[in-house]
Phi, psi and omega in degrees: 000135173300140186310311182299313174310312181295325176295319177301311182299322175295323179291319178294323181293340184256000193227144165253132180252131178241155182285123171304139182088346173287178177304136180300128182248116174284140174256137179226158180297142178301137190248120185248351184266177182295151178200187194293350180257010186293338176307139183079005177301150184227162176260144180279142181262345180200147185214155178280143181233001176193168174293149179162186180272146175306327189271002177265115177310327184291343180290346195236159166230121354304162188275079175201165181280139178303146183227176180304139178091346179295150167251106193256133175246123165272104185294156174308147174062020175240144172241121183244132181262121178277107187240024188248163172227089192238138177275345180290142186260110174296130182288315184214136178232109182250128178257107172256334172263243178225129172242124182238126176288139178294147182252359185255010186196163171287142178228152176217116174245118179259122192208154176267306181227131171246130176228129181250102185204152177272078182197138176268003173253159183199153167239174179268011174294133179273006183233306189291142172275157187237061170214179197291324189260076175222157179274191181296332178276358180082021173269131185287154167225013170200158186252130180301148180280151177115185182295137181284128176296150190218132171244119182236111168251078194078161176230165177310316181279335182223067183292165172301120182303152187297333183277359177235157174244150171230119190232125175248119187251120187263127184242138167271137178240150180309140182091347179269158182293134179281349176266338183254334188241155355285169188189161165239119182234130180249112186256092181051047185221186173250128176228118180241132181227112190216119173259186180296131186292150169248141180298320173214138179276333178210147177216167177288154168295145178255000181199152178293146177242131183261151170309130180100346183288143175249008180230145174229149177250130179271156182286343180205161181282148178233151177239147180095352170278143184225159171303136183095347179293151174272134175229162164239146171249118192279160187294154172234358182239134183297123181264001185298131184094329183247350174055031179259104180280132182244009167291140189233140179260132178212173175242146178281129176251343181197139176237128174220109187056236180265012182256127177251134170261130186257158185291344174204158182293158182272151185270342187229165178275145176225133184285128182225014176226162178079197184287331189243102189230150176276179186243157162244127182233143176271130181252356185266145175218161182267355171245126186228131168248120183212159172279136175291334184228081185302334181274351178254223185275110185276165182263174174205169177232151178208138167260133178255170180310136173090004179279172174227164167117169181219167176232139181211142170048048172238160178252128174249108190238141171060037181253183178085119185270121188293128176074011183246123177299128174082012183240088191239161178304309181229117187227119170260101196260100173051042181273358176059230175252012187286349178244025179305125186098353172282164187203158170236114187231131173067017184280147169250122175247114189235131177056065184265147174259006179193083176074177170248289178238123182248125179249105188240119173059035189231137180241160175058036174265144176247120176238115189219143175058030181267161179232116172253126181228111179075112174214152169262116187094185185294159183264280173272116199229128173250130204268320193231010175086353176270349188288129177222159177057028171269149185236120171245110192230120170059048179251152179248130183233117181233129176057059162275113193260154182287137177213195185270161169305149175271146180296138184053028180295156189295311187256106189297331189282350187277111181283356177058047188258021166096078168239139181296318179231125186223124180209143183252349183241124189294337190279049174225165185249126170231115184224147174055026172271156180227133178242145181207134171061036175275157187308300177244323189224152165278303178230132180226111175257119185225103184240109185238170174296129177299145186305145177311135176089350178253144179287158173299153187283153176280124189244136175289132178258168185295336177276001176098350177280165176243127184230152174284120187226144172279103187293340175298343180271352182275115184292153168299119192291305176202120183221099187218151169053038178257154183218139174226142178210154177053026178279156195300316186228296180246136170289311180214135174225125181239123180211148165233153180278151172057032174065013176299147181190167173283175180279175183292337181272348180228054187288167164294137180236123182225125190223146168059062186246150176231140172217130182205155182046063172210167185290297177257136180278283181230123174259112192251076187261043183229106171296163179057070187216142172251115174252119186231132174063074181244130175239122178238126183222135177056043170243149183289324177240148181260263171274116196237140169051049187280155175260088187285089180203105186052047175256138179235133176237134179229127173059070171260132172241121182240114178244139169057039184273156183274229198292319192230085184291313183233103190282161174283167181303123177052033174050245190292347171287335176048053185232129182231123183270333185221197183258143170240155178223125186241114181239103182098087180228115182239126174259129183236132174068056187287120176266183183309297172076010174060029176085359176281137185291166174291321180237116181271138176277141171279140186268330186246140183233080185299326181275344189066013180245356187289137171214160177236125179241127179236136177222144182059060172263131184232130175246120178242149165057060171296134180238169180055034181053038188291137176240026184297134177294154172288314178229131179191175175293155189276182180260195181074218183291138178278123182255128173275108185305135189240350182263152180301323185254137175268186182245107177283152177245124178253131177254099185284136182066026185293323180257011182131170180309123174080354181252109188251165174248132170250123179250131182231164179268132176283352178267358182287149182295330182260018170270134182251111183292142182093353179293115182295347178295332188254146180213170173274143176212070177300148355273013175290316179260158179240204185291332186238032177220144179232161187228145169218156180277132176227161174229171172070019177262120182276142173285123191286148167255101189273331184234141180232070188299139174228138180261098175240021180255133179278171174291171177236128187232145172230142165269117181266336182209133355285147177299157178294145174078011183261160173272123180241159174247141177247087184292124183064024182083006185252128177244127179263122182244131178241156175182191183221143180219139181224155182207152175285356170238230178245127177287129183266322177190158178238135178239137176240116185050034176090356183258135180287137179274151172269139178274112183267337185192132166053052176057056178077016175289335166231125181220163186215131181235139181247105181272132183247164179071024184283131182251166183288151180121187178291134186223129173262123180257126178231127178236145176210156171252158172227138189255175180296337175279357178098004181278137181241133187296131188265350179235078180299156176272125183236138174224152178248132181232168174242126185265128173293000000 
C-alpha cells in the first residue's frame, strides 16, 4: 500500500465521520459487556483473525471455512472478501470489521441474519441493534466510537460488474423470531449494495402493441439490458370493477436497437403512441437480495440511525413480512438526517408482502429510477409525517395492492389500501413518477390531524432547527410531471382533514399531471391549491370530490371522460366553502353521461362567499349526439339546498370580451322563479340551471404564491469518510438539489455545478487544485427567487 494511502486508511479506521451541520451525533465507546438488551445473546462459533478471503481457512479461528449453522463474526480491523458460492446456510453473520463481496466471480451467500454493527455481542434479532446506547426497541441514539463496520456488495465507484452476480438469500431458521428474522440490519454502520448500472430501468413504449405480438418497441435505446432479463409491459386498460390485471411478465430473448423480442406473445394490447403510453420495465439485476422461501417467513432489510451507505441497481425480491410493522424490503428507520446524501437508485423491488421502499423519520433521501412491482400495502411510503426534503424522482410503481392496517402503525388514519406513492407531509418532492394498476391509488397525499393528546410531530426546518408543526399547514413542496394510469380506483388523491390548509401565499402547487384509463382522475380535497397543466383521459370522473376553497385550476384538458368530468364540492355533499378560479378548461370527445353536466354546480354555500369562475372553456368533438349541459346541477345523490345563498357559476367572456355569463341553480333557495333576467341556453344550461349576461365581474386572483423556501441539497458522491482520488488535482463531486421553485445554481466549495438533469436534480461540480489530505466538501443551492440554502450539506473525505 502507498504510504499516504496507508496513513489515510489508518485515520479512517480510528474515526467516524459525520456531516457538519447534521444532527449532532454523540460518540460512545464500543460496548461489549451485558446491558438491558443482553437477553437472547448468542456466542459466535467462528471469527476472522486476519485480512483474507472467506474461502481461506487461514482467515478464521478455528482454522476452517464457515459452514452451515455457524455464527460468524467479522472482527474489528479485519477485512474479509466474500468469494464463495455456498449452499450452506450461515445462521448469523455479524460484521464489525469489513465484509466485501468479490467482484471477479459469481457469489452466493445463504444466511439467516446479517448484522452490521460495532459490537462484539449479538442477538439473533433481525431488527434491534446490540450495543449500549439503544432504546427499548433496540434503536440507536448514539454511535459507537471507532471504525465504522462496513458491508460492501459493490460500491458506488466499483459496483459488481455486469458479467458477475452477487446473491444473498435469506432463510428463516428454527428458534428465530418470525417477526424479526431473516434480515439484514445496519446499525450505525455502513452498508453499500450496488449492481451494474442500467441507462434506464424503465421506459415508455415506442409503438402500439397488439394482442399476440411477441416484440415491443421502446421509446428510447437502453444499455445494460440483456437477453434473459425479466421485464414487465404495463397495462393500458382500466381494470376497475373486473379486477383483471393486464400488466404482463416476460423474458427478453433478443435485443436489436429499441426492439425487444419476448419469450412468448403478449395477451393484451398496450398503448405505445400519443400522449398516453404504457411502460416496459426491467426487473433483473446482477445483485440480488431475496427470501429463500417466499411462501414461508420472508426477510427484510433496515438501516438504523447513524448509518451510511446507498443502494443501486439491485433486485430485492420476495421480501417484506406481511402484517408486521417495520419489516420492509428497504427500510430507512428513524435515521433523521444522519444519512443525508444516501440514495436508492435503479432498484427493482419485486413481489413484496410489505411495501417497496419505506422512508420513516428520515430526511434528505433520494429515491430515483426504481421499479416497484407487486406489494401488499403502499409501495413508496413515508411513514409518520416528520419526513421532509426527500426526493422521489422517475420511479415506477405497479400493483401496490390493498391489505390490512399494520398493528400499532404510527398514523392510525392510514388504511394501507394500496397506493404506489403515499406521503403525509407536503415538504417532499415527487416528480416524473408513474403509477399503474395499484389497488386504490396511484398517488395518495393524506395529511390529517394528529390524534388527540399527541403533540404535533417535530419537523426539520430550513434553518436546521426542529419544530413542532401542524403538518396539514405545510404545502406540497413539489409535485410535478407525475402520471397515473389504469389504477384500481383513484389516479391521484390529495386530502387534509377539517379543511386545514396552508395560506394563500404558500399554496399547494401541483403541475404537469396525467391520469388516464382509471375510475377517478384527481380527488382534490385540499383547499388553497394550484393545479396547473392537467391532462385527464378516459376516466369516469375527472376533478372529483373537490374542496372548492381558494383552488385555482389552469390549463386542464379532459378527453373522453365518462359521467362526471368536473364534480360539485365534496360530491354528494354538494357543499362549497370558498371560491374557485378555472382558467383554461377543454373538453374533448364528450360522451353521453346520462344527463350529468360537464361542470356540476354546488348546491350549498355555508360561508355565503363561495363562487365558481371559469374562463377560456372549450368543448370539442361531442360524440354519440351528446346533449350534455355545460353547467347544471350534478348527478348522484339529490341534495336539497339548505343555505340561504347558492353558488353562482361565472363563465368569463362567454358573450365576448367583458361580457360574462352567470349561471344559477333553479333549486337554490335564493332563485326566484319567473325572474326575467334568467333564461335557458342549451347546451350551456340544463334542466335545473339558468343563465344571464353580466358585466363588471373580475376574474379572481385567489392565490398570491411567494417563494420564500430555499432549495435542499445532498452530495451523493463521494460518500462521507471515503478515500478519493483527484486526478491532476481535479475532484468530481455529484449530488442532487430540489426546490419548490426553480433552482438557479448549486455551489460546491464556491464552484458552480453543472446541471445534468431536470433543473439540478442531478448535478456535477469539478473542483480543481485539490491537494492530498483531509477535505471538507460543502454544497448548497440558490433558487431563482433569491433564497439561499441555510443548511449546506457538508461531508469530509480524504484525498490521496
